[in-house]
DSSP file (Angstrom, degrees, kcal/mol; ACC not computed):
  #  RESIDUE AA STRUCTURE BP1 BP2  ACC     N-H-->O    O-->H-N    N-H-->O    O-->H-N    TCO  KAPPA ALPHA  PHI   PSI    X-CA   Y-CA   Z-CA
    1    1 A M              0   0    0      0, 0.0   142,-0.0     0, 0.0     0, 0.0   0.000 360.0 360.0 360.0 123.6    0.0    0.0    0.0
    2    2 A E        -     0   0    0    142,-0.1     2,-0.1     1,-0.0     3,-0.0  -0.788 360.0-108.4 -98.6 145.9    1.4    3.4   -1.0
    3    3 A P        -     0   0    0      0, 0.0   140,-0.2     0, 0.0   141,-0.1  -0.468  17.8-143.5 -66.3 141.4    0.3    6.6    0.7
    4    4 A R  S    S+     0   0    0    138,-3.9     2,-0.3     1,-0.3   139,-0.1   0.813  79.7   0.9 -71.8 -31.3   -1.9    8.9   -1.4
    5    5 A F        -     0   0    0    137,-0.9     2,-0.8    -3,-0.0    -1,-0.3  -0.990  62.4-129.8-159.3 143.2   -0.4   12.0   -0.1
    6    6 A N    >   -     0   0    0     -2,-0.3     3,-2.5     1,-0.2     4,-0.4  -0.908  17.2-157.5-100.5 108.9    2.4   13.2    2.4
    7    7 A L  G >  S+     0   0    0     -2,-0.8     3,-1.5     1,-0.3     7,-0.2   0.830  89.8  63.3 -56.5 -34.0    0.7   15.7    4.6
    8    8 A F  G 3  S+     0   0    0      1,-0.3    -1,-0.3     5,-0.1     6,-0.0   0.465  91.4  64.6 -78.7   7.3    4.2   17.2    5.4
    9    9 A D  G <  S+     0   0    0     -3,-2.5    -1,-0.3     1,-0.0    -2,-0.2   0.559  90.0  77.9 -91.5 -11.1    4.7   18.2    1.8
   10   10 A S  S <> S-     0   0    0     -3,-1.5     4,-2.9    -4,-0.4     5,-0.3  -0.849  75.8-148.4 -96.0 117.0    1.7   20.6    2.2
   11   11 A P  H  > S+     0   0    0      0, 0.0     4,-1.5     0, 0.0    -1,-0.1   0.856  98.8  43.7 -56.7 -31.6    2.8   23.8    4.0
   12   12 A T  H  > S+     0   0    0      2,-0.2     4,-2.5     1,-0.2     5,-0.2   0.941 115.0  47.5 -73.9 -41.6   -0.7   24.3    5.5
   13   13 A A  H  > S+     0   0    0      1,-0.2     4,-2.8     2,-0.2    -1,-0.2   0.832 111.4  53.0 -71.3 -30.3   -1.1   20.5    6.5
   14   14 A A  H  X S+     0   0    0     -4,-2.9     4,-1.8    -7,-0.2    -1,-0.2   0.893 109.0  49.3 -69.3 -37.8    2.5   20.7    8.0
   15   15 A K  H  X S+     0   0    0     -4,-1.5     4,-2.0    -5,-0.3    -2,-0.2   0.924 113.7  45.4 -62.2 -44.6    1.6   23.7   10.1
   16   16 A V  H  X S+     0   0    0     -4,-2.5     4,-3.1     1,-0.2     5,-0.2   0.954 110.6  54.5 -67.2 -45.7   -1.5   21.9   11.3
   17   17 A A  H  X S+     0   0    0     -4,-2.8     4,-2.2     1,-0.2    -1,-0.2   0.854 110.6  45.7 -53.1 -37.4    0.4   18.7   12.0
   18   18 A K  H  X S+     0   0    0     -4,-1.8     4,-2.2     2,-0.2    -1,-0.2   0.903 114.2  46.7 -74.7 -35.9    2.9   20.5   14.2
   19   19 A R  H  X S+     0   0    0     -4,-2.0     4,-2.2     2,-0.2    -2,-0.2   0.866 114.0  50.1 -70.9 -36.3    0.3   22.4   16.1
   20   20 A F  H  X S+     0   0    0     -4,-3.1     4,-2.3     2,-0.2     5,-0.2   0.951 110.5  48.6 -67.8 -47.4   -1.6   19.0   16.4
   21   21 A Y  H  X S+     0   0    0     -4,-2.2     4,-2.2     1,-0.2    -2,-0.2   0.896 112.0  49.2 -58.4 -48.6    1.5   17.3   17.7
   22   22 A N  H  X S+     0   0    0     -4,-2.2     4,-0.6     2,-0.2    -1,-0.2   0.894 109.0  53.7 -63.6 -41.6    2.1   20.2   20.2
   23   23 A A  H >< S+     0   0    0     -4,-2.2     3,-1.1     1,-0.2     4,-0.3   0.936 111.8  45.4 -62.8 -46.0   -1.6   19.9   21.4
   24   24 A G  H >< S+     0   0    0     -4,-2.3     3,-1.4     1,-0.2     4,-0.3   0.823 103.1  62.3 -74.1 -24.9   -1.1   16.2   22.0
   25   25 A S  H >< S+     0   0    0     -4,-2.2     3,-0.6     1,-0.3     4,-0.3   0.652  87.2  74.1 -74.8  -4.6    2.2   16.7   23.8
   26   26 A A  G X< S+     0   0    0     -3,-1.1     3,-1.2    -4,-0.6    -1,-0.3   0.763  86.9  64.3 -67.8 -24.4    0.3   18.7   26.4
   27   27 A L  G X  S+     0   0    0     -3,-1.4     3,-1.8    -4,-0.3    -1,-0.2   0.710  85.0  73.2 -65.8 -24.3   -1.0   15.3   27.5
   28   28 A E  G <  S+     0   0    0     -3,-0.6    -1,-0.2    -4,-0.3    -2,-0.2   0.784  92.8  54.4 -61.4 -29.3    2.5   14.3   28.5
   29   29 A G  G <  S+     0   0    0     -3,-1.2    -1,-0.3    -4,-0.3    -2,-0.2   0.410  92.3  96.5 -87.1   2.8    2.2   16.7   31.5
   30   30 A S  S <  S-     0   0    0     -3,-1.8    91,-0.1     2,-0.1    -3,-0.0  -0.488  82.3-120.3 -87.7 161.2   -1.0   15.0   32.8
   31   31 A T  S    S+     0   0    0     -2,-0.1    -1,-0.1     2,-0.1    90,-0.1   0.568  78.5 116.2 -74.3 -10.3   -1.2   12.3   35.5
   32   32 A L  S    S-     0   0    0     -5,-0.2    -2,-0.1    88,-0.1     5,-0.1  -0.502  79.2-111.2 -62.1 117.9   -2.8    9.9   33.0
   33   33 A P     >  -     0   0    0      0, 0.0     4,-2.3     0, 0.0     5,-0.2  -0.144  14.2-127.9 -57.3 143.4   -0.2    7.1   32.7
   34   34 A K  H  > S+     0   0    0      2,-0.2     4,-2.5     1,-0.2     5,-0.2   0.906 108.4  56.3 -46.8 -52.1    1.6    6.9   29.3
   35   35 A A  H  > S+     0   0    0      1,-0.3     4,-2.1     2,-0.2    -1,-0.2   0.917 108.2  46.5 -60.3 -51.3    0.8    3.2   29.1
   36   36 A L  H  > S+     0   0    0      2,-0.2     4,-2.2     1,-0.2    -1,-0.3   0.883 110.4  52.8 -60.7 -39.7   -2.9    3.9   29.4
   37   37 A R  H  X S+     0   0    0     -4,-2.3     4,-2.9     1,-0.2     5,-0.2   0.938 109.5  50.0 -56.9 -46.1   -2.8    6.7   26.8
   38   38 A E  H  X S+     0   0    0     -4,-2.5     4,-2.1     2,-0.2    -2,-0.2   0.871 109.4  49.7 -64.4 -38.7   -1.1    4.4   24.5
   39   39 A L  H  X S+     0   0    0     -4,-2.1     4,-2.4     2,-0.2    -1,-0.2   0.921 111.2  50.8 -66.5 -42.1   -3.8    1.6   25.0
   40   40 A V  H  X S+     0   0    0     -4,-2.2     4,-2.3     2,-0.2     5,-0.2   0.939 112.6  45.9 -55.3 -52.5   -6.5    4.2   24.4
   41   41 A E  H  X S+     0   0    0     -4,-2.9     4,-2.3     1,-0.2    -1,-0.2   0.861 110.8  53.3 -64.8 -33.4   -4.9    5.4   21.2
   42   42 A L  H  X S+     0   0    0     -4,-2.1     4,-2.5    -5,-0.2    -1,-0.2   0.956 107.9  51.5 -60.3 -51.1   -4.3    1.8   20.1
   43   43 A R  H  X S+     0   0    0     -4,-2.4     4,-2.5     1,-0.2    -2,-0.2   0.899 110.5  46.4 -59.7 -46.2   -7.9    1.0   20.5
   44   44 A V  H  X S+     0   0    0     -4,-2.3     4,-2.5     1,-0.2    -1,-0.2   0.898 110.3  53.2 -66.5 -37.0   -9.1    4.0   18.5
   45   45 A G  H  X>S+     0   0    0     -4,-2.3     5,-2.0    -5,-0.2     4,-0.8   0.917 109.8  48.9 -57.1 -41.7   -6.7    3.2   15.7
   46   46 A Q  H ><5S+     0   0    0     -4,-2.5     3,-0.9     2,-0.2    -2,-0.2   0.960 111.4  50.1 -67.2 -42.2   -8.0   -0.4   15.6
   47   47 A I  H 3<5S+     0   0    0     -4,-2.5    -2,-0.2     1,-0.3    -1,-0.2   0.928 115.8  42.3 -57.6 -46.9  -11.7    0.9   15.5
   48   48 A N  H 3<5S-     0   0    0     -4,-2.5    -1,-0.3    -5,-0.2    -2,-0.2   0.432 110.4-120.6 -86.0   1.5  -10.9    3.4   12.6
   49   49 A G  T <<5 +     0   0    0     -3,-0.9     2,-1.1    -4,-0.8    -3,-0.2   0.835  54.2 158.0  69.0  33.8   -8.8    1.0   10.7
   50   50 A C     >< -     0   0    0     -5,-2.0     4,-2.2    -6,-0.2     5,-0.2  -0.776  23.0-173.0 -97.4 101.3   -5.7    3.1   10.8
   51   51 A G  H  > S+     0   0    0     -2,-1.1     4,-2.3     1,-0.2    96,-0.3   0.846  85.7  54.8 -58.5 -36.6   -2.6    0.8   10.2
   52   52 A F  H  > S+     0   0    0     92,-0.8     4,-2.8    94,-0.2    -1,-0.2   0.945 110.6  44.5 -68.3 -42.9   -0.2    3.7   11.0
   53   53 A C  H  > S+     0   0    0      2,-0.2     4,-2.4     1,-0.2     5,-0.3   0.834 112.6  51.2 -72.0 -32.1   -1.8    4.4   14.3
   54   54 A V  H  X S+     0   0    0     -4,-2.2     4,-2.3    -9,-0.2     5,-0.3   0.945 113.2  46.4 -66.2 -46.6   -2.0    0.8   15.3
   55   55 A D  H  X S+     0   0    0     -4,-2.3     4,-1.8    -5,-0.2     5,-0.2   0.948 116.0  45.5 -55.9 -51.1    1.7    0.4   14.4
   56   56 A A  H  X S+     0   0    0     -4,-2.8     4,-2.6    -5,-0.2     5,-0.2   0.906 116.3  42.3 -64.1 -46.0    2.7    3.6   16.3
   57   57 A H  H  X S+     0   0    0     -4,-2.4     4,-1.9     2,-0.2    -1,-0.2   0.789 110.3  54.9 -82.1 -22.1    0.8    3.0   19.4
   58   58 A T  H  X S+     0   0    0     -4,-2.3     4,-2.2    -5,-0.3    -1,-0.2   0.924 114.0  43.8 -64.7 -42.1    1.6   -0.7   19.7
   59   59 A K  H  X S+     0   0    0     -4,-1.8     4,-2.6    -5,-0.3    -2,-0.2   0.920 114.2  48.3 -73.4 -39.6    5.2    0.2   19.6
   60   60 A E  H  X S+     0   0    0     -4,-2.6     4,-1.3    -5,-0.2    -1,-0.2   0.940 112.6  49.6 -67.0 -38.9    4.9    3.2   21.9
   61   61 A A  H  <>S+     0   0    0     -4,-1.9     5,-2.9     2,-0.2    -1,-0.2   0.902 110.7  49.3 -61.1 -42.9    2.9    1.0   24.4
   62   62 A A  H ><5S+     0   0    0     -4,-2.2     3,-2.4     1,-0.2    -2,-0.2   0.958 110.3  50.3 -69.7 -42.9    5.5   -1.7   24.3
   63   63 A A  H 3<5S+     0   0    0     -4,-2.6    -1,-0.2     1,-0.3    -2,-0.2   0.793 107.2  56.0 -68.2 -19.6    8.3    0.9   24.9
   64   64 A A  T 3<5S-     0   0    0     -4,-1.3    -1,-0.3    -5,-0.2   -29,-0.2   0.426 132.1 -95.3 -85.2   2.4    6.2    2.2   27.9
   65   65 A G  T < 5S+     0   0    0     -3,-2.4    -3,-0.2     1,-0.3     2,-0.2   0.487  72.0 151.0 104.2   2.3    6.3   -1.2   29.2
   66   66 A E      < -     0   0    0     -5,-2.9    -1,-0.3    -6,-0.1     2,-0.1  -0.453  43.2-117.5 -72.5 142.1    3.1   -2.9   28.1
   67   67 A S     >  -     0   0    0     -2,-0.2     4,-2.3     1,-0.1     5,-0.2  -0.392  16.4-118.3 -81.8 157.7    3.2   -6.7   27.6
   68   68 A A  H  > S+     0   0    0      1,-0.2     4,-2.2     2,-0.2     5,-0.1   0.856 114.6  55.9 -58.6 -37.4    2.6   -8.5   24.3
   69   69 A V  H  > S+     0   0    0      2,-0.2     4,-1.2     1,-0.2    -1,-0.2   0.903 108.8  43.8 -64.8 -44.1   -0.4  -10.2   25.9
   70   70 A R  H  4 S+     0   0    0      2,-0.2     4,-0.4     1,-0.2    -1,-0.2   0.876 114.5  50.4 -65.3 -36.5   -2.1   -7.0   26.9
   71   71 A L  H >< S+     0   0    0     -4,-2.3     3,-1.0     1,-0.2     4,-0.3   0.908 109.8  51.0 -67.9 -39.6   -1.4   -5.4   23.6
   72   72 A G  H 3< S+     0   0    0     -4,-2.2     3,-0.3     1,-0.2    -1,-0.2   0.762 111.5  49.2 -65.9 -26.4   -2.8   -8.5   21.8
   73   73 A L  T 3< S+     0   0    0     -4,-1.2     3,-0.4     1,-0.2    -1,-0.2   0.384  80.4  93.9-101.0   2.3   -5.9   -8.3   23.8
   74   74 A V  S X  S+     0   0    0     -3,-1.0     3,-1.3    -4,-0.4     4,-0.2   0.881  84.7  55.1 -61.0 -36.7   -6.8   -4.6   23.4
   75   75 A A  T 3  S+     0   0    0     -4,-0.3    -1,-0.2    -3,-0.3     3,-0.2   0.785 119.6  33.3 -73.3 -24.8   -9.1   -5.4   20.5
   76   76 A A  T >  S+     0   0    0     -3,-0.4     3,-1.3    -4,-0.2    -1,-0.3  -0.206  76.6 138.1-121.6  43.0  -11.0   -7.9   22.8
   77   77 A W  G X   +     0   0    0     -3,-1.3     3,-1.7     1,-0.3     6,-0.2   0.875  67.4  59.5 -59.4 -40.7  -10.6   -6.0   26.0
   78   78 A R  G 3  S+     0   0    0      1,-0.3    -1,-0.3    -3,-0.2    -2,-0.1   0.714 108.9  44.1 -63.4 -15.9  -14.3   -6.7   27.1
   79   79 A H  G <  S+     0   0    0     -3,-1.3     2,-0.3    -6,-0.2    -1,-0.3  -0.109 103.5  88.1-115.6  33.2  -13.6  -10.4   26.9
   80   80 A S    <   -     0   0    0     -3,-1.7     3,-0.2    -6,-0.1   -10,-0.0  -0.922  58.8-154.1-133.3 153.7  -10.2  -10.3   28.7
   81   81 A T  S    S+     0   0    0     -2,-0.3    -4,-0.1     1,-0.1    -3,-0.0   0.309  78.7  85.4-109.0   7.8   -9.1  -10.4   32.4
   82   82 A V  S    S+     0   0    0     -5,-0.1     2,-0.4   -13,-0.1    -1,-0.1   0.510  72.0  80.3 -92.0   0.7   -5.9   -8.5   32.0
   83   83 A F  S    S-     0   0    0     -6,-0.2    -3,-0.1    -3,-0.2     5,-0.0  -0.893  73.8-125.8-109.6 135.1   -7.2   -5.0   32.3
   84   84 A T     >  -     0   0    0     -2,-0.4     4,-2.5     1,-0.1     5,-0.2  -0.161  32.6-104.6 -74.2 167.7   -8.1   -3.1   35.5
   85   85 A R  H  > S+     0   0    0      1,-0.2     4,-2.5     2,-0.2     5,-0.2   0.940 123.3  52.2 -56.5 -48.9  -11.4   -1.5   36.0
   86   86 A A  H  > S+     0   0    0      1,-0.2     4,-1.9     2,-0.2    -1,-0.2   0.858 110.5  47.7 -58.2 -41.0  -10.0    2.0   35.3
   87   87 A E  H  > S+     0   0    0      2,-0.2     4,-3.1     1,-0.2    -1,-0.2   0.892 110.8  52.6 -66.7 -38.8   -8.4    0.7   32.0
   88   88 A R  H  X S+     0   0    0     -4,-2.5     4,-2.0     1,-0.2    -2,-0.2   0.906 109.3  49.1 -65.8 -40.1  -11.7   -0.8   31.1
   89   89 A A  H  X S+     0   0    0     -4,-2.5     4,-2.4     2,-0.2    -1,-0.2   0.898 111.5  48.2 -61.9 -42.4  -13.4    2.5   31.8
   90   90 A A  H  X S+     0   0    0     -4,-1.9     4,-2.3     2,-0.2    -2,-0.2   0.927 112.4  49.3 -65.1 -47.2  -11.0    4.4   29.7
   91   91 A L  H  X S+     0   0    0     -4,-3.1     4,-1.8     2,-0.2    -2,-0.2   0.829 108.4  52.3 -62.4 -31.3  -11.3    1.9   26.8
   92   92 A A  H  X S+     0   0    0     -4,-2.0     4,-2.9     2,-0.2     5,-0.3   0.947 110.2  49.8 -63.9 -48.8  -15.1    2.0   26.9
   93   93 A L  H  X S+     0   0    0     -4,-2.4     4,-2.9     1,-0.2     5,-0.2   0.902 110.0  51.8 -56.2 -39.0  -14.8    5.9   26.7
   94   94 A A  H  X S+     0   0    0     -4,-2.3     4,-1.0     1,-0.2    -1,-0.2   0.905 113.5  43.4 -66.0 -39.5  -12.4    5.5   23.7
   95   95 A E  H  X S+     0   0    0     -4,-1.8     4,-2.0     2,-0.2    -2,-0.2   0.901 117.0  43.5 -74.7 -45.0  -14.8    3.2   22.0
   96   96 A E  H  < S+     0   0    0     -4,-2.9     7,-0.2     1,-0.2     8,-0.2   0.849 113.7  51.3 -72.0 -36.3  -17.9    5.2   22.6
   97   97 A G  H  < S+     0   0    0     -4,-2.9     3,-0.5    -5,-0.3    -1,-0.2   0.736 112.1  49.9 -71.4 -19.9  -16.2    8.5   21.8
   98   98 A T  H  < S+     0   0    0     -4,-1.0     2,-0.3    -5,-0.2     3,-0.3   0.865 112.8  44.0 -75.9 -41.4  -15.1    7.0   18.6
   99   99 A R    >X> +     0   0    0     -4,-2.0     3,-1.9     1,-0.2     4,-0.9  -0.280  69.3 149.4-101.9  49.6  -18.4    5.7   17.6
  100  100 A L  T 345 +     0   0    0     -3,-0.5     4,-0.4    -2,-0.3    -1,-0.2   0.817  67.5  62.8 -47.9 -40.7  -20.4    8.9   18.5
  101  101 A G  T 345S+     0   0    0     -3,-0.3    -1,-0.3     1,-0.2    -2,-0.1   0.775  95.3  61.9 -59.1 -28.3  -23.0    8.2   15.7
  102  102 A D  T <45S-     0   0    0     -3,-1.9    -1,-0.2    -6,-0.1    -2,-0.2   0.973 137.7 -51.9 -67.0 -53.9  -24.0    4.9   17.4
  103  103 A R  T  <5S-     0   0    0     -4,-0.9    -3,-0.2    -7,-0.2    -2,-0.2   0.353  73.8-117.8-166.7   1.9  -25.3    6.4   20.6
  104  104 A G      < -     0   0    0     -5,-0.7     2,-0.7    -4,-0.4    -5,-0.1  -0.386  63.5 -29.6  82.4-164.8  -22.6    8.6   22.1
  105  105 A V  S    S-     0   0    0     -2,-0.1   -12,-0.1    -8,-0.1    -5,-0.0  -0.823  72.6-128.3 -93.9 122.4  -21.0    8.1   25.4
  106  106 A S     >  -     0   0    0     -2,-0.7     4,-2.2     1,-0.1     5,-0.1  -0.126  12.9-119.5 -62.9 159.6  -23.3    6.3   27.9
  107  107 A D  H  > S+     0   0    0      2,-0.2     4,-2.3     1,-0.2     5,-0.1   0.850 115.8  53.7 -61.2 -44.2  -24.1    7.5   31.3
  108  108 A D  H  > S+     0   0    0      2,-0.2     4,-1.7     1,-0.2    -1,-0.2   0.858 107.2  47.5 -67.0 -37.0  -22.7    4.3   32.6
  109  109 A T  H  > S+     0   0    0      2,-0.2     4,-2.6     1,-0.2    -2,-0.2   0.949 113.0  52.1 -64.7 -46.4  -19.3    4.6   30.8
  110  110 A W  H  X S+     0   0    0     -4,-2.2     4,-2.0     1,-0.2    -2,-0.2   0.888 108.8  48.8 -58.6 -40.5  -19.2    8.2   32.1
  111  111 A A  H  X S+     0   0    0     -4,-2.3     4,-2.1     2,-0.2    -1,-0.2   0.863 110.2  50.7 -61.3 -39.5  -19.9    7.2   35.6
  112  112 A E  H  X S+     0   0    0     -4,-1.7     4,-1.5     2,-0.2    -2,-0.2   0.924 111.6  48.7 -67.1 -43.8  -17.2    4.4   35.5
  113  113 A V  H  X S+     0   0    0     -4,-2.6     4,-1.3     1,-0.2     3,-0.4   0.929 111.8  49.9 -61.8 -46.7  -14.6    7.1   34.1
  114  114 A R  H  < S+     0   0    0     -4,-2.0    -1,-0.2     1,-0.2    -2,-0.2   0.828 107.3  54.9 -53.1 -41.9  -15.6    9.5   36.9
  115  115 A E  H  < S+     0   0    0     -4,-2.1    -1,-0.2     1,-0.2    -2,-0.2   0.857 118.2  32.7 -68.8 -31.5  -15.2    6.9   39.5
  116  116 A H  H  < S+     0   0    0     -4,-1.5     2,-0.4    -3,-0.4    -2,-0.2   0.524 114.4  51.7-100.0  -9.3  -11.6    6.1   38.4
  117  117 A F  S  < S-     0   0    0     -4,-1.3    -1,-0.1    -5,-0.1   -85,-0.0  -0.987  70.4-129.1-139.1 141.8  -10.1    9.3   37.2
  118  118 A D     >  -     0   0    0     -2,-0.4     4,-3.0     1,-0.1     5,-0.3  -0.154  44.5 -90.4 -78.9 176.0   -9.8   12.9   38.7
  119  119 A D  H  > S+     0   0    0      1,-0.2     4,-2.5     2,-0.2     5,-0.2   0.930 126.1  51.1 -60.7 -42.9  -10.9   15.9   36.7
  120  120 A D  H  > S+     0   0    0      1,-0.2     4,-3.0     2,-0.2    -1,-0.2   0.903 111.9  46.4 -62.3 -39.4   -7.6   16.5   35.2
  121  121 A Q  H  > S+     0   0    0      2,-0.2     4,-2.3     1,-0.2    -1,-0.2   0.897 111.2  52.4 -72.6 -34.5   -7.3   12.9   33.9
  122  122 A V  H  X S+     0   0    0     -4,-3.0     4,-2.2     2,-0.2    -2,-0.2   0.915 110.2  48.4 -64.0 -36.6  -10.9   13.0   32.6
  123  123 A G  H  X S+     0   0    0     -4,-2.5     4,-2.6    -5,-0.3     5,-0.3   0.959 113.5  48.5 -62.7 -48.4  -10.0   16.2   30.7
  124  124 A A  H  X S+     0   0    0     -4,-3.0     4,-2.6     1,-0.2    -1,-0.2   0.902 111.2  49.8 -60.3 -37.8   -6.9   14.4   29.4
  125  125 A L  H  X S+     0   0    0     -4,-2.3     4,-2.4     2,-0.2    -1,-0.2   0.911 111.7  48.0 -67.3 -41.2   -8.9   11.4   28.4
  126  126 A V  H  X S+     0   0    0     -4,-2.2     4,-2.2     2,-0.2    -2,-0.2   0.901 115.0  43.9 -59.1 -48.4  -11.5   13.5   26.5
  127  127 A C  H  X S+     0   0    0     -4,-2.6     4,-2.7     2,-0.2     5,-0.2   0.875 111.4  54.7 -73.9 -36.2   -8.9   15.4   24.7
  128  128 A L  H  X S+     0   0    0     -4,-2.6     4,-3.2    -5,-0.3     5,-0.3   0.947 109.3  47.9 -60.7 -49.2   -6.9   12.2   23.9
  129  129 A V  H  X S+     0   0    0     -4,-2.4     4,-2.3     1,-0.2    -2,-0.2   0.947 113.1  48.9 -55.1 -51.8   -9.9   10.5   22.4
  130  130 A A  H  X S+     0   0    0     -4,-2.2     4,-1.7     1,-0.2    -2,-0.2   0.927 114.5  43.6 -53.8 -49.9  -10.7   13.5   20.3
  131  131 A L  H  X S+     0   0    0     -4,-2.7     4,-2.2     1,-0.2    -2,-0.2   0.908 111.8  50.7 -68.6 -42.5   -7.1   14.0   19.0
  132  132 A I  H  X S+     0   0    0     -4,-3.2     4,-2.8    -5,-0.2     5,-0.2   0.884 108.4  53.2 -69.0 -31.1   -6.4   10.5   18.2
  133  133 A N  H  X S+     0   0    0     -4,-2.3     4,-1.6    -5,-0.3    -1,-0.2   0.864 109.9  49.3 -65.9 -29.2   -9.7   10.2   16.3
  134  134 A A  H  X S+     0   0    0     -4,-1.7     4,-2.2    -5,-0.2    -2,-0.2   0.929 111.2  48.3 -66.8 -44.1   -8.6   13.1   14.3
  135  135 A A  H  X S+     0   0    0     -4,-2.2     4,-1.9     2,-0.2    -2,-0.2   0.837 109.7  53.0 -63.3 -37.5   -5.2   11.7   13.6
  136  136 A T  H  X S+     0   0    0     -4,-2.8     4,-2.6     1,-0.2     5,-0.2   0.939 108.5  50.4 -62.7 -42.9   -6.7    8.3   12.6
  137  137 A R  H  X S+     0   0    0     -4,-1.6     4,-2.6    -5,-0.2    -2,-0.2   0.937 109.0  49.7 -64.8 -48.4   -8.9   10.0   10.1
  138  138 A M  H  X S+     0   0    0     -4,-2.2     4,-1.6     1,-0.2    -1,-0.2   0.892 114.3  46.6 -56.3 -39.9   -6.1   12.0    8.5
  139  139 A N  H  X>S+     0   0    0     -4,-1.9     5,-2.8     2,-0.2     4,-0.6   0.864 112.6  47.2 -66.5 -38.0   -4.1    8.9    8.2
  140  140 A V  H  <5S+     0   0    0     -4,-2.6     3,-0.4     3,-0.2    -2,-0.2   0.898 110.2  54.7 -73.5 -40.0   -6.8    6.7    6.8
  141  141 A I  H  <5S+     0   0    0     -4,-2.6    -1,-0.2    -5,-0.2    -2,-0.2   0.890 117.2  35.0 -62.6 -37.5   -7.8    9.5    4.3
  142  142 A V  H  <5S-     0   0    0     -4,-1.6  -138,-3.9    -5,-0.2  -137,-0.9   0.508 110.1-123.2 -92.2  -3.6   -4.2    9.7    2.9
  143  143 A R  T  <5 -     0   0    0     -4,-0.6    -3,-0.2    -3,-0.4    -4,-0.1   0.906  37.1-176.7  63.3  43.7   -3.6    6.0    3.3
  144  144 A N      < -     0   0    0     -5,-2.8   -92,-0.8    -6,-0.1    -1,-0.2  -0.640  21.9-136.7 -78.9 116.7   -0.6    6.3    5.5
  145  145 A P        -     0   0    0      0, 0.0     3,-0.3     0, 0.0     2,-0.2  -0.269   5.4-122.8 -77.7 157.7    0.5    2.7    6.0
  146  146 A G  S    S+     0   0    0      1,-0.2   -94,-0.2     2,-0.1   -95,-0.1  -0.540  75.6  68.5 -89.0 165.0    1.6    1.0    9.1
  147  147 A G  S    S+     0   0    0    -96,-0.3    -1,-0.2   -95,-0.2   -95,-0.1   0.040  82.1  69.2 123.3 -27.4    4.9   -0.8    9.6
  148  148 A S        +     0   0    0     -3,-0.3     2,-0.3     2,-0.0    -2,-0.1   0.348  63.9 124.5-109.8   6.6    7.6    1.8    9.5
  149  149 A Y        -     0   0    0    -97,-0.1    -3,-0.0     3,-0.0    -2,-0.0  -0.526  39.8-164.2 -75.7 135.3    7.0    3.7   12.8
  150  150 A E    >   -     0   0    0     -2,-0.3     3,-1.9   -91,-0.0     4,-0.1  -0.964  35.7 -98.7-113.6 124.8    9.9    3.9   15.3
  151  151 A P  T 3  S+     0   0    0      0, 0.0   -94,-0.0     0, 0.0   -95,-0.0  -0.113 108.8  14.3 -44.9 131.4    9.0    5.0   18.9
  152  152 A G  T >  S+     0   0    0      1,-0.1     3,-1.6     3,-0.0     4,-0.3   0.558  82.8 135.1  82.4   6.8    9.7    8.7   19.4
  153  153 A M  T <  S+     0   0    0     -3,-1.9     3,-0.2     1,-0.3    -1,-0.1   0.614  72.8  46.1 -72.3 -12.1   10.0    9.5   15.6
  154  154 A F  T >  S+     0   0    0     -4,-0.1     3,-2.1     1,-0.1     4,-0.4   0.380  79.3 103.6-108.1   7.4    7.9   12.6   15.8
  155  155 A A  G X  S+     0   0    0     -3,-1.6     3,-1.2     1,-0.3     4,-0.2   0.876  74.7  61.2 -55.4 -36.2    9.5   14.1   18.9
  156  156 A G  G >> S+     0   0    0     -4,-0.3     3,-2.0     1,-0.2     4,-0.7   0.677  80.2  84.6 -65.8 -15.1   11.3   16.5   16.7
  157  157 A L  G X4 S+     0   0    0     -3,-2.1     3,-1.0     1,-0.3    -1,-0.2   0.862  85.1  57.0 -54.6 -33.6    8.1   18.2   15.5
  158  158 A S  G <4 S+     0   0    0     -3,-1.2    -1,-0.3    -4,-0.4    -2,-0.2   0.607 104.1  55.3 -81.2  -4.5    7.9   20.5   18.6
  159  159 A D  G <4 S+     0   0    0     -3,-2.0    -1,-0.2    -4,-0.2    -2,-0.2   0.597  87.4  94.4 -93.8  -9.0   11.3   21.8   17.7
  160  160 A R  S << S-     0   0    0     -3,-1.0     2,-0.2    -4,-0.7     0, 0.0  -0.603  80.2-119.5 -79.7 136.3   10.4   22.8   14.2
  161  161 A P        -     0   0    0      0, 0.0     2,-0.5     0, 0.0    -1,-0.1  -0.502  20.9-151.1 -75.1 147.1    9.4   26.4   13.8
  162  162 A V        -     0   0    0     -2,-0.2     2,-0.3  -144,-0.1  -147,-0.0  -0.977   5.2-149.6-120.8 128.7    6.0   27.1   12.6
  163  163 A S              0   0    0     -2,-0.5  -148,-0.0     1,-0.1     0, 0.0  -0.643 360.0 360.0 -93.0 148.4    5.3   30.3   10.6
  164  164 A A              0   0    0     -2,-0.3    -1,-0.1  -149,-0.0    -2,-0.0   0.524 360.0 360.0  -4.4 360.0    1.8   31.9   10.8
């Protein structure tokens, strides 16, 4: 599979990508654990069929210490015993927040999220789900394939200057 388009070849899309990356990097300062953030991003990538995001977040989660067993079971988390109640709440929010057209985020899922996460973590989860959904959609639209991601490969984006 060849990508249709490199977003970094477009001056406008490159500016958006940098700002998008910087918005996402704000989540690094939250108390939401890195491994959990990666599991949520992996699940959204799976739902949206984004090979690039599945590749990236599987590798980033492994680099953050996730086991192969847990990574392999993210797609079937509801039928697995390896996730905590808090992780299950976050994965449910990721699914329902991704499939908004189905019914939106249920009151039960929201209550579970509120039970396990403080206000800052809830805000981080909501932003994370929204940002990864946008990223998966961009990658799927341009057919950005999975397989070549290396952990941390976009870290330099925050160093690049952005003009107006």
